[in-house]
N, CA, C and O atoms as a GROMACS GRO file, in nm:
protein
  404
    1MET      N    1   3.951   0.038  -0.855
    1MET     CA    2   3.862  -0.069  -0.814
    1MET      C    3   3.905  -0.203  -0.874
    1MET      O    4   3.902  -0.306  -0.807
    2LYS      N    5   3.946  -0.199  -1.003
    2LYS     CA    6   3.989  -0.322  -1.068
    2LYS      C    7   4.114  -0.377  -1.001
    2LYS      O    8   4.128  -0.499  -0.986
    3LYS      N    9   4.206  -0.288  -0.962
    3LYS     CA   10   4.328  -0.332  -0.896
    3LYS      C   11   4.296  -0.400  -0.762
    3LYS      O   12   4.357  -0.500  -0.726
    4GLN      N   13   4.200  -0.342  -0.691
    4GLN     CA   14   4.164  -0.398  -0.561
    4GLN      C   15   4.102  -0.538  -0.578
    4GLN      O   16   4.134  -0.628  -0.501
    5ILE      N   17   4.018  -0.557  -0.676
    5ILE     CA   18   3.957  -0.688  -0.704
    5ILE      C   19   4.065  -0.786  -0.747
    5ILE      O   20   4.068  -0.902  -0.703
    6SER      N   21   4.154  -0.739  -0.832
    6SER     CA   22   4.264  -0.824  -0.879
    6SER      C   23   4.352  -0.869  -0.763
    6SER      O   24   4.389  -0.986  -0.755
    7ARG      N   25   4.386  -0.777  -0.674
    7ARG     CA   26   4.467  -0.812  -0.557
    7ARG      C   27   4.393  -0.909  -0.466
    7ARG      O   28   4.453  -1.003  -0.413
    8SER      N   29   4.265  -0.885  -0.447
    8SER     CA   30   4.185  -0.974  -0.361
    8SER      C   31   4.180  -1.115  -0.418
    8SER      O   32   4.194  -1.213  -0.346
    9LEU      N   33   4.158  -1.124  -0.548
    9LEU     CA   34   4.154  -1.256  -0.613
    9LEU      C   35   4.290  -1.325  -0.606
    9LEU      O   36   4.298  -1.446  -0.584
   10CYS      N   37   4.395  -1.248  -0.626
   10CYS     CA   38   4.531  -1.303  -0.618
   10CYS      C   39   4.558  -1.354  -0.476
   10CYS      O   40   4.612  -1.463  -0.458
   11TRP      N   41   4.522  -1.274  -0.377
   11TRP     CA   42   4.541  -1.314  -0.237
   11TRP      C   43   4.459  -1.440  -0.205
   11TRP      O   44   4.509  -1.530  -0.137
   12ALA      N   45   4.337  -1.447  -0.253
   12ALA     CA   46   4.253  -1.564  -0.230
   12ALA      C   47   4.314  -1.688  -0.295
   12ALA      O   48   4.310  -1.797  -0.237
   13LEU      N   49   4.371  -1.672  -0.414
   13LEU     CA   50   4.435  -1.783  -0.483
   13LEU      C   51   4.557  -1.833  -0.406
   13LEU      O   52   4.576  -1.954  -0.393
   14VAL      N   53   4.638  -1.742  -0.356
   14VAL     CA   54   4.756  -1.780  -0.277
   14VAL      C   55   4.712  -1.854  -0.151
   14VAL      O   56   4.771  -1.956  -0.116
   15CYS      N   57   4.611  -1.802  -0.083
   15CYS     CA   58   4.561  -1.868   0.039
   15CYS      C   59   4.508  -2.008   0.007
   15CYS      O   60   4.534  -2.102   0.082
   16ALA      N   61   4.436  -2.021  -0.101
   16ALA     CA   62   4.382  -2.151  -0.140
   16ALA      C   63   4.495  -2.250  -0.169
   16ALA      O   64   4.487  -2.367  -0.132
   17MET      N   65   4.600  -2.203  -0.236
   17MET     CA   66   4.713  -2.291  -0.267
   17MET      C   67   4.781  -2.339  -0.140
   17MET      O   68   4.821  -2.455  -0.130
   18VAL      N   69   4.796  -2.250  -0.042
   18VAL     CA   70   4.859  -2.287   0.085
   18VAL      C   71   4.770  -2.387   0.159
   18VAL      O   72   4.820  -2.486   0.212
   19LEU      N   73   4.640  -2.360   0.163
   19LEU     CA   74   4.548  -2.451   0.232
   19LEU      C   75   4.546  -2.589   0.169
   19LEU      O   76   4.538  -2.689   0.241
   20VAL      N   77   4.551  -2.597   0.038
   20VAL     CA   78   4.548  -2.725  -0.031
   20VAL      C   79   4.665  -2.813   0.013
   20VAL      O   80   4.650  -2.934   0.027
   21GLN      N   81   4.780  -2.754   0.033
   21GLN     CA   82   4.897  -2.831   0.075
   21GLN      C   83   4.875  -2.895   0.211
   21GLN      O   84   4.931  -3.001   0.238
   22PHE      N   85   4.797  -2.834   0.298
   22PHE     CA   86   4.771  -2.889   0.430
   22PHE      C   87   4.652  -2.984   0.431
   22PHE      O   88   4.646  -3.075   0.513
   23LEU      N   89   4.557  -2.961   0.341
   23LEU     CA   90   4.434  -3.040   0.342
   23LEU      C   91   4.441  -3.166   0.258
   23LEU      O   92   4.374  -3.265   0.289
   24VAL      N   93   4.520  -3.165   0.152
   24VAL     CA   94   4.532  -3.283   0.066
   24VAL      C   95   4.623  -3.383   0.136
   24VAL      O   96   4.738  -3.351   0.167
   25PRO      N   97   4.571  -3.504   0.161
   25PRO     CA   98   4.654  -3.601   0.233
   25PRO      C   99   4.776  -3.642   0.152
   25PRO      O  100   4.773  -3.651   0.029
   26ILE      N  101   4.883  -3.665   0.224
   26ILE     CA  102   5.004  -3.714   0.160
   26ILE      C  103   4.982  -3.860   0.126
   26ILE      O  104   4.931  -3.936   0.208
   27GLN      N  105   5.019  -3.899   0.007
   27GLN     CA  106   4.999  -4.037  -0.036
   27GLN      C  107   5.087  -4.129   0.048
   27GLN      O  108   5.209  -4.115   0.052
   28ALA      N  109   5.022  -4.222   0.114
   28ALA     CA  110   5.094  -4.316   0.199
   28ALA      C  111   5.163  -4.422   0.114
   28ALA      O  112   5.119  -4.454   0.004
   29THR      N  113   5.271  -4.476   0.168
   29THR     CA  114   5.337  -4.584   0.098
   29THR      C  115   5.252  -4.709   0.113
   29THR      O  116   5.182  -4.727   0.212
   30ALA      N  117   5.260  -4.794   0.014
   30ALA     CA  118   5.181  -4.918   0.017
   30ALA      C  119   5.230  -5.008   0.129
   30ALA      O  120   5.349  -5.011   0.162
   31ALA      N  121   5.137  -5.080   0.186
   31ALA     CA  122   5.168  -5.170   0.298
   31ALA      C  123   5.170  -5.314   0.248
   31ALA      O  124   5.106  -5.346   0.147
   32PRO      N  125   5.242  -5.400   0.318
   32PRO     CA  126   5.238  -5.542   0.282
   32PRO      C  127   5.095  -5.595   0.287
   32PRO      O  128   5.010  -5.541   0.358
   33ARG      N  129   5.068  -5.700   0.211
   33ARG     CA  130   4.935  -5.760   0.207
   33ARG      C  131   4.943  -5.907   0.243
   33ARG      O  132   5.044  -5.972   0.215
   34ARG      N  133   4.840  -5.958   0.304
   34ARG     CA  134   4.835  -6.100   0.338
   34ARG      C  135   4.755  -6.172   0.231
   34ARG      O  136   4.644  -6.132   0.197
   35VAL      N  137   4.815  -6.280   0.177
   35VAL     CA  138   4.748  -6.361   0.077
   35VAL      C  139   4.717  -6.498   0.138
   35VAL      O  140   4.784  -6.543   0.231
   36TYR      N  141   4.614  -6.561   0.084
   36TYR     CA  142   4.571  -6.693   0.130
   36TYR      C  143   4.555  -6.784   0.010
   36TYR      O  144   4.519  -6.740  -0.099
   37VAL      N  145   4.583  -6.913   0.031
   37VAL     CA  146   4.561  -7.012  -0.073
   37VAL      C  147   4.504  -7.138  -0.008
   37VAL      O  148   4.550  -7.180   0.098
   38ASP      N  149   4.405  -7.196  -0.073
   38ASP     CA  150   4.342  -7.319  -0.025
   38ASP      C  151   4.393  -7.432  -0.114
   38ASP      O  152   4.371  -7.432  -0.235
   39ILE      N  153   4.461  -7.529  -0.053
   39ILE     CA  154   4.520  -7.638  -0.131
   39ILE      C  155   4.433  -7.764  -0.132
   39ILE      O  156   4.479  -7.871  -0.170
   40THR      N  157   4.307  -7.751  -0.089
   40THR     CA  158   4.214  -7.863  -0.096
   40THR      C  159   4.207  -7.913  -0.240
   40THR      O  160   4.196  -7.833  -0.333
   41GLY      N  161   4.212  -8.041  -0.258
   41GLY     CA  162   4.204  -8.099  -0.392
   41GLY      C  163   4.340  -8.117  -0.458
   41GLY      O  164   4.347  -8.163  -0.572
   42THR      N  165   4.447  -8.082  -0.388
   42THR     CA  166   4.581  -8.105  -0.441
   42THR      C  167   4.649  -8.211  -0.355
   42THR      O  168   4.597  -8.250  -0.251
   43ASP      N  169   4.764  -8.256  -0.399
   43ASP     CA  170   4.842  -8.350  -0.318
   43ASP      C  171   4.960  -8.278  -0.252
   43ASP      O  172   5.058  -8.342  -0.212
   44TRP      N  173   4.951  -8.147  -0.240
   44TRP     CA  174   5.059  -8.068  -0.183
   44TRP      C  175   5.070  -8.092  -0.032
   44TRP      O  176   4.969  -8.095   0.038
   45THR      N  177   5.191  -8.107   0.017
   45THR     CA  178   5.215  -8.120   0.161
   45THR      C  179   5.285  -7.996   0.215
   45THR      O  180   5.291  -7.976   0.337
   46GLN      N  181   5.336  -7.915   0.128
   46GLN     CA  182   5.394  -7.786   0.164
   46GLN      C  183   5.351  -7.684   0.060
   46GLN      O  184   5.319  -7.720  -0.053
   47VAL      N  185   5.350  -7.558   0.099
   47VAL     CA  186   5.310  -7.452   0.006
   47VAL      C  187   5.411  -7.339   0.016
   47VAL      O  188   5.444  -7.292   0.125
   48ASN      N  189   5.460  -7.297  -0.099
   48ASN     CA  190   5.552  -7.184  -0.108
   48ASN      C  191   5.484  -7.072  -0.186
   48ASN      O  192   5.393  -7.095  -0.265
   49VAL      N  193   5.530  -6.953  -0.163
   49VAL     CA  194   5.482  -6.838  -0.237
   49VAL      C  195   5.603  -6.768  -0.299
   49VAL      O  196   5.702  -6.740  -0.232
   50TYR      N  197   5.592  -6.742  -0.428
   50TYR     CA  198   5.699  -6.674  -0.501
   50TYR      C  199   5.636  -6.550  -0.564
   50TYR      O  200   5.538  -6.560  -0.638
   51THR      N  201   5.691  -6.432  -0.534
   51THR     CA  202   5.638  -6.307  -0.589
   51THR      C  203   5.749  -6.227  -0.655
   51THR      O  204   5.867  -6.247  -0.628
   52TRP      N  205   5.708  -6.136  -0.743
   52TRP     CA  206   5.805  -6.046  -0.806
   52TRP      C  207   5.738  -5.912  -0.833
   52TRP      O  208   5.616  -5.902  -0.844
   53ASP      N  209   5.823  -5.810  -0.845
   53ASP     CA  210   5.773  -5.674  -0.864
   53ASP      C  211   5.758  -5.641  -1.012
   53ASP      O  212   5.780  -5.726  -1.098
   54ALA      N  213   5.722  -5.517  -1.041
   54ALA     CA  214   5.698  -5.473  -1.180
   54ALA      C  215   5.824  -5.479  -1.266
   54ALA      O  216   5.814  -5.486  -1.389
   55LYS      N  217   5.942  -5.478  -1.204
   55LYS     CA  218   6.068  -5.486  -1.278
   55LYS      C  219   6.112  -5.630  -1.300
   55LYS      O  220   6.212  -5.654  -1.368
   56GLY      N  221   6.037  -5.726  -1.243
   56GLY     CA  222   6.072  -5.867  -1.257
   56GLY      C  223   6.165  -5.919  -1.149
   56GLY      O  224   6.214  -6.031  -1.158
   57THR      N  225   6.189  -5.838  -1.046
   57THR     CA  226   6.277  -5.878  -0.937
   57THR      C  227   6.200  -5.956  -0.832
   57THR      O  228   6.094  -5.912  -0.786
   58ALA      N  229   6.252  -6.072  -0.794
   58ALA     CA  230   6.187  -6.155  -0.692
   58ALA      C  231   6.177  -6.077  -0.560
   58ALA      O  232   6.271  -6.008  -0.520
   59THR      N  233   6.062  -6.089  -0.494
   59THR     CA  234   6.042  -6.016  -0.368
   59THR      C  235   6.022  -6.110  -0.249
   59THR      O  236   6.012  -6.064  -0.135
   60THR      N  237   6.017  -6.240  -0.274
   60THR     CA  238   6.005  -6.337  -0.164
   60THR      C  239   6.116  -6.441  -0.171
   60THR      O  240   6.096  -6.557  -0.136
   61GLY      N  241   6.232  -6.399  -0.216
   61GLY     CA  242   6.346  -6.490  -0.224
   61GLY      C  243   6.352  -6.563  -0.357
   61GLY      O  244   6.266  -6.547  -0.443
   62THR      N  245   6.457  -6.644  -0.371
   62THR     CA  246   6.474  -6.720  -0.495
   62THR      C  247   6.375  -6.836  -0.501
   62THR      O  248   6.315  -6.872  -0.400
   63TRP      N  249   6.359  -6.893  -0.619
   63TRP     CA  250   6.266  -7.003  -0.639
   63TRP      C  251   6.301  -7.118  -0.544
   63TRP      O  252   6.418  -7.152  -0.533
   64PRO      N  253   6.206  -7.178  -0.477
   64PRO     CA  254   6.060  -7.172  -0.496
   64PRO      C  255   5.989  -7.066  -0.412
   64PRO      O  256   5.867  -7.072  -0.397
   65GLY      N  257   6.062  -6.971  -0.358
   65GLY     CA  258   6.000  -6.866  -0.278
   65GLY      C  259   6.006  -6.897  -0.130
   65GLY      O  260   6.094  -6.969  -0.084
   66SER      N  261   5.911  -6.843  -0.057
   66SER     CA  262   5.906  -6.859   0.089
   66SER      C  263   5.796  -6.955   0.128
   66SER      O  264   5.690  -6.959   0.065
   67ALA      N  265   5.821  -7.032   0.234
   67ALA     CA  266   5.720  -7.125   0.285
   67ALA      C  267   5.605  -7.045   0.346
   67ALA      O  268   5.626  -6.948   0.419
   68MET      N  269   5.483  -7.088   0.315
   68MET     CA  270   5.365  -7.023   0.371
   68MET      C  271   5.330  -7.088   0.504
   68MET      O  272   5.370  -7.201   0.531
   69ASP      N  273   5.256  -7.016   0.588
   69ASP     CA  274   5.214  -7.065   0.718
   69ASP      C  275   5.074  -7.125   0.708
   69ASP      O  276   4.987  -7.071   0.639
   70ARG      N  277   5.052  -7.238   0.777
   70ARG     CA  278   4.917  -7.296   0.779
   70ARG      C  279   4.828  -7.200   0.858
   70ARG      O  280   4.858  -7.164   0.972
   71TYR      N  281   4.718  -7.160   0.796
   71TYR     CA  282   4.623  -7.070   0.860
   71TYR      C  283   4.518  -7.152   0.935
   71TYR      O  284   4.504  -7.139   1.057
   72VAL      N  285   4.448  -7.236   0.862
   72VAL     CA  286   4.351  -7.329   0.921
   72VAL      C  287   4.320  -7.436   0.816
   72VAL      O  288   4.298  -7.404   0.699
   73GLY      N  289   4.318  -7.560   0.859
   73GLY     CA  290   4.287  -7.668   0.765
   73GLY      C  291   4.384  -7.671   0.650
   73GLY      O  292   4.505  -7.680   0.670
   74ASN      N  293   4.331  -7.663   0.529
   74ASN     CA  294   4.412  -7.663   0.407
   74ASN      C  295   4.439  -7.522   0.354
   74ASN      O  296   4.480  -7.506   0.239
   75ILE      N  297   4.416  -7.423   0.436
   75ILE     CA  298   4.438  -7.284   0.395
   75ILE      C  299   4.569  -7.235   0.454
   75ILE      O  300   4.595  -7.250   0.573
   76TYR      N  301   4.651  -7.176   0.367
   76TYR     CA  302   4.782  -7.123   0.406
   76TYR      C  303   4.782  -6.972   0.381
   76TYR      O  304   4.709  -6.922   0.296
   77SER      N  305   4.866  -6.901   0.457
   77SER     CA  306   4.873  -6.756   0.439
   77SER      C  307   5.018  -6.709   0.444
   77SER      O  308   5.107  -6.778   0.493
   78TYR      N  309   5.038  -6.590   0.391
   78TYR     CA  310   5.171  -6.530   0.391
   78TYR      C  311   5.156  -6.381   0.366
   78TYR      O  312   5.071  -6.339   0.287
   79GLU      N  313   5.237  -6.301   0.434
   79GLU     CA  314   5.236  -6.156   0.412
   79GLU      C  315   5.338  -6.124   0.305
   79GLU      O  316   5.459  -6.141   0.324
   80ILE      N  317   5.288  -6.077   0.190
   80ILE     CA  318   5.377  -6.048   0.078
   80ILE      C  319   5.417  -5.901   0.080
   80ILE      O  320   5.344  -5.817   0.133
   81PRO      N  321   5.532  -5.869   0.022
   81PRO     CA  322   5.578  -5.730   0.018
   81PRO      C  323   5.482  -5.641  -0.062
   81PRO      O  324   5.412  -5.687  -0.152
   82ALA      N  325   5.480  -5.515  -0.027
   82ALA     CA  326   5.390  -5.418  -0.091
   82ALA      C  327   5.418  -5.402  -0.240
   82ALA      O  328   5.325  -5.374  -0.316
   83ASP      N  329   5.543  -5.419  -0.282
   83ASP     CA  330   5.576  -5.396  -0.422
   83ASP      C  331   5.554  -5.518  -0.511
   83ASP      O  332   5.579  -5.511  -0.632
   84ALA      N  333   5.510  -5.630  -0.454
   84ALA     CA  334   5.485  -5.750  -0.534
   84ALA      C  335   5.363  -5.728  -0.624
   84ALA      O  336   5.260  -5.680  -0.579
   85VAL      N  337   5.376  -5.763  -0.753
   85VAL     CA  338   5.266  -5.747  -0.847
   85VAL      C  339   5.222  -5.880  -0.909
   85VAL      O  340   5.113  -5.890  -0.964
   86ASN      N  341   5.307  -5.981  -0.900
   86ASN     CA  342   5.275  -6.113  -0.953
   86ASN      C  343   5.308  -6.219  -0.847
   86ASN      O  344   5.391  -6.197  -0.759
   87ILE      N  345   5.240  -6.333  -0.858
   87ILE     CA  346   5.257  -6.437  -0.756
   87ILE      C  347   5.239  -6.576  -0.818
   87ILE      O  348   5.160  -6.595  -0.910
   88ILE      N  349   5.313  -6.671  -0.765
   88ILE     CA  350   5.296  -6.812  -0.797
   88ILE      C  351   5.292  -6.888  -0.665
   88ILE      O  352   5.378  -6.868  -0.579
   89PHE      N  353   5.192  -6.975  -0.649
   89PHE     CA  354   5.190  -7.067  -0.536
   89PHE      C  355   5.245  -7.198  -0.587
   89PHE      O  356   5.212  -7.240  -0.698
   90ASN      N  357   5.330  -7.265  -0.507
   90ASN     CA  358   5.388  -7.390  -0.554
   90ASN      C  359   5.416  -7.484  -0.438
   90ASN      O  360   5.423  -7.444  -0.321
   91SER      N  361   5.433  -7.610  -0.475
   91SER     CA  362   5.465  -7.713  -0.374
   91SER      C  363   5.611  -7.752  -0.380
   91SER      O  364   5.655  -7.844  -0.310
   92GLY      N  365   5.686  -7.685  -0.462
   92GLY     CA  366   5.825  -7.721  -0.484
   92GLY      C  367   5.841  -7.797  -0.613
   92GLY      O  368   5.946  -7.793  -0.676
   93SER      N  369   5.734  -7.870  -0.654
   93SER     CA  370   5.741  -7.945  -0.778
   93SER      C  371   5.628  -7.908  -0.874
   93SER      O  372   5.649  -7.907  -0.995
   94SER      N  373   5.510  -7.877  -0.823
   94SER     CA  374   5.402  -7.829  -0.911
   94SER      C  375   5.365  -7.688  -0.867
   94SER      O  376   5.398  -7.646  -0.756
   95GLN      N  377   5.296  -7.617  -0.954
   95GLN     CA  378   5.270  -7.476  -0.929
   95GLN      C  379   5.145  -7.427  -0.997
   95GLN      O  380   5.092  -7.491  -1.088
   96THR      N  381   5.099  -7.310  -0.953
   96THR     CA  382   4.989  -7.242  -1.020
   96THR      C  383   5.047  -7.168  -1.142
   96THR      O  384   5.168  -7.167  -1.162
   97ALA      N  385   4.962  -7.109  -1.219
   97ALA     CA  386   5.006  -7.021  -1.327
   97ALA      C  387   5.059  -6.891  -1.265
   97ALA      O  388   5.040  -6.867  -1.146
   98ASP      N  389   5.124  -6.809  -1.345
   98ASP     CA  390   5.164  -6.675  -1.300
   98ASP      C  391   5.034  -6.596  -1.278
   98ASP      O  392   4.955  -6.579  -1.370
   99LEU      N  393   5.015  -6.548  -1.156
   99LEU     CA  394   4.893  -6.475  -1.122
   99LEU      C  395   4.926  -6.328  -1.098
   99LEU      O  396   5.032  -6.294  -1.045
  100VAL      N  397   4.835  -6.242  -1.137
  100VAL     CA  398   4.850  -6.098  -1.114
  100VAL      C  399   4.783  -6.066  -0.981
  100VAL      O  400   4.670  -6.109  -0.956
  101ILE      N  401   4.851  -5.992  -0.897
  101ILE     CA  402   4.794  -5.956  -0.766
  101ILE      C  403   4.704  -5.836  -0.783
  101ILE      O  404   4.645  -5.790  -0.685
   0.00000   0.00000   0.00000
């Protein structure tokens, strides 16, 4: 009787392990994100975005980064890479502090 219970429990454990592999979602890769900046109150006529990853590697090109697109009014937007963890908005001559995304 003990062997039968042991086998049943073992079989149930194996089935549960197999089911978990199908039911637990696979972790998706991170997707790019869109950031926005409002330059109201500045004298900026252009806006760039400079980002870098956790290793310190630039992800939006070399300084001053990539030009942002005017969204509406004084608000600009840009789709940053998924691996970017830090960001600086700049006008080419002045800039924000290093910001954590």
